[in-house]
C-alpha distance (Angstrom), angle and dihedral (degrees) to the residues before:
residue distance angle dihedral
M1 . . .
A2 3.82 . .
T3 3.76 118.3 .
A4 3.80 123.0 -144.8
S5 3.80 90.1 -103.7
S6 3.81 92.9 51.9
L7 3.82 96.2 51.5
P8 3.80 115.5 101.1
L9 3.79 113.9 -97.0
P10 3.78 119.6 -124.8
P11 3.82 115.1 -106.4
F12 3.80 113.7 -79.9
A13 3.79 140.3 -177.8
T14 3.78 122.4 -149.2
C15 3.83 88.7 -149.0
D16 3.82 89.7 59.0
F17 3.81 90.5 49.7
C18 3.82 89.7 50.4
D19 3.82 91.3 49.7
V20 3.80 90.4 53.7
H21 3.83 96.3 42.2
K22 3.83 102.1 33.3
G23 3.80 91.7 113.4
D24 3.81 94.8 48.3
T25 3.79 108.8 127.0
S26 3.80 95.7 165.5
G27 3.80 94.5 88.5
A28 3.81 91.1 -122.5
F29 3.84 90.7 112.9
R30 3.81 118.3 50.6
V31 3.81 135.9 174.0
L32 3.80 121.5 -148.9
P33 3.82 115.7 -134.8
P34 3.83 116.9 -97.3
V35 3.80 95.5 -104.6
F36 3.80 100.5 106.4
Q37 3.80 125.7 103.7
S38 3.79 120.9 -148.1
F39 3.80 123.0 -118.4
G40 3.78 133.7 158.0
A41 3.80 129.2 64.4
V42 3.82 93.3 -88.2
A43 3.81 112.9 81.6
S44 3.82 98.4 -170.9
F45 3.77 126.7 30.3
A46 3.78 140.7 162.5
G47 3.75 140.6 177.0
P48 3.77 147.4 124.6
V49 3.81 113.7 -53.1
T50 3.78 129.3 -110.4
T51 3.81 115.4 -179.7
V52 3.78 140.5 -148.3
K53 3.79 123.6 -170.7
C54 3.79 114.1 -162.0
H55 3.78 142.4 139.8
E56 3.80 117.9 -137.4
D57 3.82 90.6 -36.2
N58 3.80 118.0 97.2
T59 3.82 98.3 -172.1
Q60 3.82 92.4 116.2
V61 3.83 92.4 42.2
K62 3.81 89.8 55.6
A63 3.82 91.3 47.7
A64 3.80 90.9 50.1
V65 3.82 98.4 49.5
E66 3.80 91.1 44.4
S67 3.82 88.7 60.0
A68 3.81 127.2 72.7
G69 3.80 109.8 -70.1
E70 3.81 96.8 -167.0
G71 3.82 91.8 -165.8
R72 3.79 94.5 -53.1
V73 3.81 128.6 139.8
L74 3.80 118.6 -125.5
V75 3.80 111.3 -142.3
V76 3.80 111.8 -163.1
D77 3.81 118.8 -160.9
G78 3.77 100.8 -157.3
G79 3.79 91.7 163.3
G80 3.79 90.3 -110.8
S81 3.81 90.9 -75.2
L82 3.79 114.3 170.8
R83 3.82 93.6 -172.6
R84 3.84 102.9 81.5
A85 3.81 135.7 25.6
L86 3.80 113.4 -118.4
V87 3.83 95.8 -170.9
G88 3.80 129.0 36.7
G89 3.77 138.2 166.4
N90 3.80 96.4 -72.1
L91 3.80 93.9 51.6
A92 3.81 92.2 44.6
A93 3.81 89.7 52.2
A94 3.82 90.1 48.9
A95 3.81 90.6 50.2
A96 3.81 91.2 51.2
R97 3.81 92.6 45.5
N98 3.80 91.9 49.7
G99 3.79 97.7 48.9
W100 3.81 104.2 -102.7
A101 3.82 112.6 157.5
G102 3.79 93.8 -151.8
I103 3.77 151.1 -28.1
V104 3.81 126.0 -132.0
V105 3.80 113.6 -166.3
D106 3.80 122.9 -166.6
G107 3.78 86.3 -156.9
C108 3.79 138.3 33.3
V109 3.78 139.1 -43.1
R110 3.81 132.6 -164.0
D111 3.81 142.0 -160.7
V112 3.82 92.6 58.4
A113 3.83 94.7 -175.9
E114 3.82 90.5 54.4
L115 3.81 92.9 43.0
N116 3.78 92.1 52.7
V117 3.82 93.4 57.4
A118 3.82 95.9 43.8
A119 3.82 111.9 108.5
V120 3.79 93.1 -125.3
G121 3.79 134.5 87.3
I122 3.80 114.5 -110.8
R123 3.80 131.1 -173.4
A124 3.80 122.9 -179.6
L125 3.79 140.2 154.7
A126 3.80 97.7 -113.4
L127 3.77 149.1 -33.2
M128 3.81 120.3 -85.9
P129 3.81 121.6 171.9
L130 3.82 94.3 -155.3
P131 3.84 113.0 97.2
T132 3.77 126.7 -143.9
E133 3.76 125.8 -104.5
R134 3.79 110.4 -119.7
R135 3.79 108.1 -128.0
G136 3.81 96.9 160.1
E137 3.81 91.9 -108.8
G138 3.79 131.1 134.7
Q139 3.79 139.2 72.8
R140 3.79 132.7 -106.3
D141 3.78 130.2 -146.4
V142 3.80 97.4 9.8
A143 3.80 128.7 131.5
V144 3.81 109.2 -90.3
S145 3.78 138.3 -172.3
I146 3.81 115.4 -129.7
Q147 3.80 110.5 -166.2
G148 3.81 87.7 -27.4
V149 3.82 94.6 -48.3
P150 3.82 117.7 116.7
V151 3.82 115.9 -124.0
R152 3.79 122.0 -178.6
P153 3.79 133.7 -168.6
G154 3.79 107.3 -93.9
D155 3.82 94.9 30.9
W156 3.81 115.4 122.3
L157 3.79 119.6 -117.7
Y158 3.81 124.7 -160.2
A159 3.81 121.9 -171.5
D160 3.79 128.6 -178.9
A161 3.81 138.1 146.2
D162 3.82 91.0 -70.5
G163 3.78 98.7 52.5
I164 3.78 148.9 -77.3
V165 3.80 126.9 -67.7
V166 3.79 130.4 -177.1
S167 3.78 126.6 -156.6
A168 3.78 134.4 -175.6
L169 3.83 87.3 -135.3
A170 3.79 134.6 38.3
L171 3.81 109.7 -90.5
H172 3.81 97.3 -156.7
G173 3.79 137.2 72.3
């Protein structure tokens, strides 16, 4: 039986969301800065947010993508580090296999050829071939700051070719 989070979302456009919410001063609607590159075989993705906060240690990222994604988007606060890749081909494949809609990494990814065939949307700052060292550090499902923009577990994230927006409430249907 399909759950609400596993049903396909209707088509959306982040530009349309921005047109509707451009006057929002409540903080419920947020736009991430245009610093993310697109990877993964899925160009547009959306879903409720789950977060990981970590610094150059992807232990919690691996644990998250190896669990059931149920159409969610994993938002990884890597502190913007450009020194280690937090997601690579194996983790992207696990995310796709386990039903994650997408991954947004405030940091780096690696294995670009493998990322680009994984059936999951991926946004990250840059490519970096150096992996992390797993030290068992990091936090899951905490409020994070992505390039200065607050993102909380349970928010909705929408990503397409024009950008990434985050909302406290679902913006579809």
